[in-house]
C-alpha positions in Angstrom: 35.2 -23.2 -69.0 37.9 -24.4 -71.3 35.4 -26.3 -73.3 33.3 -23.2 -73.7 36.2 -21.3 -75.1 37.1 -24.1 -77.5 33.5 -24.3 -78.7 33.3 -20.6 -79.2 36.5 -20.7 -81.3 34.7 -23.2 -83.5 31.8 -21.0 -84.3 31.2 -17.4 -85.3 27.8 -16.1 -85.1 27.1 -13.1 -87.0 22.5 -14.4 -90.0 22.7 -13.1 -91.4 21.8 -16.7 -92.0 21.9 -15.5 -91.7 22.3 -18.9 -91.3 21.9 -17.7 -92.0 22.6 -18.8 -92.4 22.6 -19.3 -91.4 24.2 -17.5 -93.3 21.8 -20.2 -91.8 26.3 -15.4 -92.5 24.5 -14.7 -92.6 25.7 -16.2 -90.0 22.9 -12.8 -91.5 17.7 -12.5 -91.5 10.7 -11.1 -92.2 7.3 -10.8 -90.5 4.0 -8.8 -90.4 3.8 -5.8 -88.2 5.5 -6.4 -84.8 4.4 -4.1 -82.0 4.3 -5.5 -78.5 5.1 -3.7 -75.3 7.1 -5.8 -72.8 7.0 -4.9 -69.1 9.5 -5.9 -66.5 8.4 -8.5 -64.0 8.4 -5.9 -61.3 5.6 -4.0 -63.1 3.5 -7.1 -63.8 0.8 -8.4 -61.5 1.6 -11.9 -60.3 -1.4 -13.2 -62.3 -0.3 -11.5 -65.5 0.5 -13.9 -68.4 2.8 -12.7 -71.2 1.0 -12.9 -74.6 3.4 -13.4 -77.5 2.6 -12.2 -81.0 1.8 -14.8 -83.6 3.6 -14.9 -87.0 1.2 -16.6 -89.4 2.7 -18.9 -92.1 2.4 -18.0 -95.7 3.4 -19.8 -98.9 5.2 -16.9 -100.6 7.9 -14.9 -98.8 8.6 -11.2 -99.4 10.7 -10.6 -102.5 12.7 -7.9 -100.9 14.5 -7.2 -97.7 13.5 -4.8 -94.9 15.8 -1.9 -94.1 16.0 -1.3 -90.4 15.5 -4.9 -89.5 17.7 -6.1 -86.6 18.0 -9.6 -85.3 19.8 -10.2 -82.0 20.9 -13.7 -81.0 22.2 -15.2 -77.7 25.0 -17.7 -78.2 25.2 -20.4 -75.5 27.1 -23.5 -74.7 26.0 -26.0 -72.0 23.4 -23.4 -71.0 26.0 -20.8 -70.4 25.9 -17.6 -72.5 29.2 -17.2 -74.3 28.4 -14.4 -76.8 26.0 -12.3 -78.8 25.4 -11.7 -82.5 23.5 -8.8 -84.1 22.4 -8.9 -87.7 21.0 -5.8 -89.2 20.0 -4.3 -92.6 21.5 -0.8 -92.1 19.8 0.6 -95.2 19.9 1.2 -98.9 23.2 2.4 -100.3 25.0 2.5 -103.6 27.7 -0.1 -104.4 29.3 -0.6 -107.8 26.8 1.9 -109.2 23.9 -0.2 -108.0 21.3 0.3 -105.2 22.2 -2.2 -102.5 21.1 -3.4 -99.1 23.9 -2.9 -96.6 23.9 -5.9 -94.3 26.0 -5.9 -91.1 26.6 -8.8 -88.7 28.6 -8.2 -85.5 29.7 -11.0 -83.2 31.1 -10.5 -79.7 32.1 -12.7 -76.8 30.6 -12.4 -73.4 32.4 -10.0 -71.0 33.6 -12.9 -68.9 34.9 -14.7 -72.0 36.7 -11.5 -73.0 39.1 -11.9 -70.0 40.6 -14.9 -71.7 39.7 -14.8 -75.4 38.1 -11.6 -76.7 36.1 -11.8 -79.9 34.9 -8.8 -81.9 34.0 -9.9 -85.5 32.3 -7.7 -88.1 30.9 -8.7 -91.5 29.5 -6.5 -94.2 27.6 -7.4 -97.3 26.3 -5.1 -100.0 23.5 -7.0 -101.8 21.9 -5.8 -105.0 18.5 -4.5 -104.1 16.9 -5.6 -107.4 18.8 -8.8 -108.4 19.6 -9.9 -104.9 23.2 -11.0 -105.5 26.3 -9.8 -103.8 28.2 -6.7 -104.9 30.8 -6.5 -102.1 31.7 -8.3 -99.0 34.0 -7.2 -96.2 35.1 -8.9 -93.0 37.1 -7.7 -90.0 38.0 -10.4 -87.5 39.5 -9.8 -84.1 39.8 -13.0 -82.1 42.3 -13.0 -79.4 45.5 -11.9 -81.1 44.2 -13.0 -84.5 43.4 -10.2 -87.0 41.9 -10.3 -90.5 40.6 -7.6 -92.8 39.5 -8.7 -96.2 37.4 -7.3 -99.0 35.7 -9.1 -102.0 34.3 -6.9 -104.8 32.0 -8.6 -107.3 31.4 -7.7 -111.0 28.4 -9.9 -111.6 28.0 -8.9 -115.2 31.6 -10.0 -116.0 31.3 -13.0 -113.7 34.5 -11.9 -111.9 35.6 -10.9 -108.4 38.6 -9.2 -106.9 40.0 -10.3 -103.5 42.0 -7.9 -101.4 43.6 -8.4 -98.0 44.0 -5.1 -96.3 46.4 -6.7 -93.8 49.3 -8.2 -95.9 48.2 -9.9 -99.1 48.1 -8.7 -102.7 45.0 -8.4 -104.8 43.7 -11.5 -106.6 41.1 -11.9 -109.3 38.9 -14.9 -109.9 35.9 -16.1 -111.9 32.5 -16.5 -110.2 29.3 -18.3 -111.1 26.2 -16.4 -112.2 24.4 -14.5 -109.4 27.1 -15.5 -106.8 26.4 -14.8 -103.2 29.0 -14.1 -100.4 28.9 -16.0 -97.1 26.6 -13.4 -95.6 24.3 -12.5 -98.5 23.5 -16.2 -99.1 21.4 -16.4 -96.0 19.4 -13.3 -96.8 18.9 -14.6 -100.4 17.6 -17.9 -99.0 15.0 -16.0 -97.0 13.4 -14.7 -100.3 12.9 -18.2 -101.8 9.7 -20.2 -101.8 10.6 -23.3 -99.8 8.8 -26.6 -99.0 9.6 -29.4 -96.6 11.6 -32.4 -97.8 13.2 -30.6 -100.6 16.8 -29.3 -101.3 17.9 -25.8 -102.3 21.3 -25.0 -103.8 22.9 -21.5 -103.8 26.1 -20.5 -105.6 28.5 -19.0 -103.0 31.9 -17.4 -103.3 33.9 -17.7 -100.0 37.4 -18.3 -99.0 38.5 -17.3 -102.5 36.7 -20.2 -104.0 33.3 -21.0 -105.5 31.0 -23.4 -103.7 27.4 -24.8 -104.0 25.7 -24.3 -100.7 23.2 -27.1 -100.3 20.4 -26.7 -97.8 18.3 -29.7 -97.0 14.8 -28.7 -95.9 13.2 -31.1 -93.4 10.0 -30.9 -91.4 7.8 -28.1 -90.1 7.0 -27.7 -86.4 5.6 -25.0 -84.0 8.3 -23.0 -82.3 8.0 -20.4 -79.5 10.8 -18.0 -79.1 10.8 -16.3 -75.7 10.2 -12.6 -75.8 9.7 -12.6 -79.6 6.7 -14.7 -80.7 5.1 -18.0 -81.8 6.0 -19.4 -85.2 5.5 -22.2 -87.6 9.1 -23.1 -88.4 10.9 -25.2 -90.9 14.0 -27.2 -89.9 16.9 -26.9 -92.3 20.3 -28.5 -92.5 22.8 -26.5 -94.5 25.8 -28.4 -95.8 28.5 -25.8 -95.6 31.8 -26.7 -97.1 33.4 -23.2 -96.6 34.3 -21.4 -93.4 31.0 -19.9 -92.4 30.4 -16.7 -90.4 28.8 -18.5 -87.5 30.8 -21.7 -87.4 34.1 -23.1 -88.6 33.2 -26.7 -88.6 30.5 -29.1 -87.3 27.0 -30.3 -88.2 24.5 -27.5 -88.3 20.7 -27.5 -87.8 18.6 -24.4 -88.2 15.0 -23.3 -87.9 13.5 -20.6 -90.1 10.0 -19.1 -89.7 7.4 -19.6 -92.4 5.8 -16.2 -92.1 6.4 -13.6 -94.9 9.8 -12.6 -93.6 11.4 -16.0 -93.1 13.2 -15.1 -89.9 16.1 -17.3 -88.8 15.0 -18.3 -85.4 17.6 -20.7 -84.0 20.7 -22.6 -85.0 22.4 -25.6 -83.3 26.0 -26.5 -84.2 27.2 -30.0 -83.1 30.9 -29.7 -82.5 32.9 -33.0 -82.4 33.6 -34.1 -78.8 32.5 -30.8 -77.2 28.8 -31.1 -77.9 26.3 -28.4 -79.2 26.5 -24.7 -79.4 23.1 -22.9 -79.8 22.3 -19.5 -81.2 18.7 -18.4 -80.4 16.9 -15.3 -81.5 16.4 -13.1 -78.4 15.2 -9.8 -79.9 13.7 -8.7 -83.2 13.1 -5.3 -84.8 11.1 -5.7 -88.1 12.3 -2.8 -90.2 10.2 -1.4 -93.0 9.7 -2.2 -96.7 12.0 -0.3 -99.0 10.6 2.9 -100.5 9.3 2.5 -104.1 10.8 4.9 -106.6 
């Protein structure tokens, strides 16, 4: 059990995204219409076979996000569930005078883990609905006795950002690269890109009060079935995260993203030194709807 706690302390799962990402953020998240009715085993004939929906692969992803989308992930270590993460696009709001997707990732430890080390993390990103870069990022961390409440506000036109700790630190200002992402929005931005196997993508990210280039190595495609969700053609990705991510503090990351229109983050494995691997796997999916056109 001690190893499970240590592993959980080395990762936060909120993907985005998102990886991602993820990430693959966003840790925070897509598909064609998703409408399948699941019955409990008690209501199924013994001969009944569950038919999962298919998510056909396409070359070009959607160029926008889907308000109302919600991704739920089960976090496990050595086959034991240690937590859950929910990533949702709460809707379209206004941030810095711009229409923005409000993305929320919540991470919580399992009730049994709560008895010794309770985790309740929350990440918010406001992502420009037209230009798809970050306008504001806020995180609230509650891990054991550890508490953090920080806000980053981005002025993309002036290439500047303001950091504020609502706990005990003064405000700070810094320069940012063009179209900078935060550690949650980067995963959702990645989902809008046209991607191919055996290539590399770089995304400018501002995190931990510094600017980074998030490099994502895209590997090979493979079929992947996610229980209770569907069958996918998936692309394996390896993000090289130099900053403290939403889902993981350190370790080698491998993720799988669907190749359907919505580029859904399906699964992430984090190899933690000595302790082994922690897995976050999609367990439920609500597709949301395309944004309304003005």
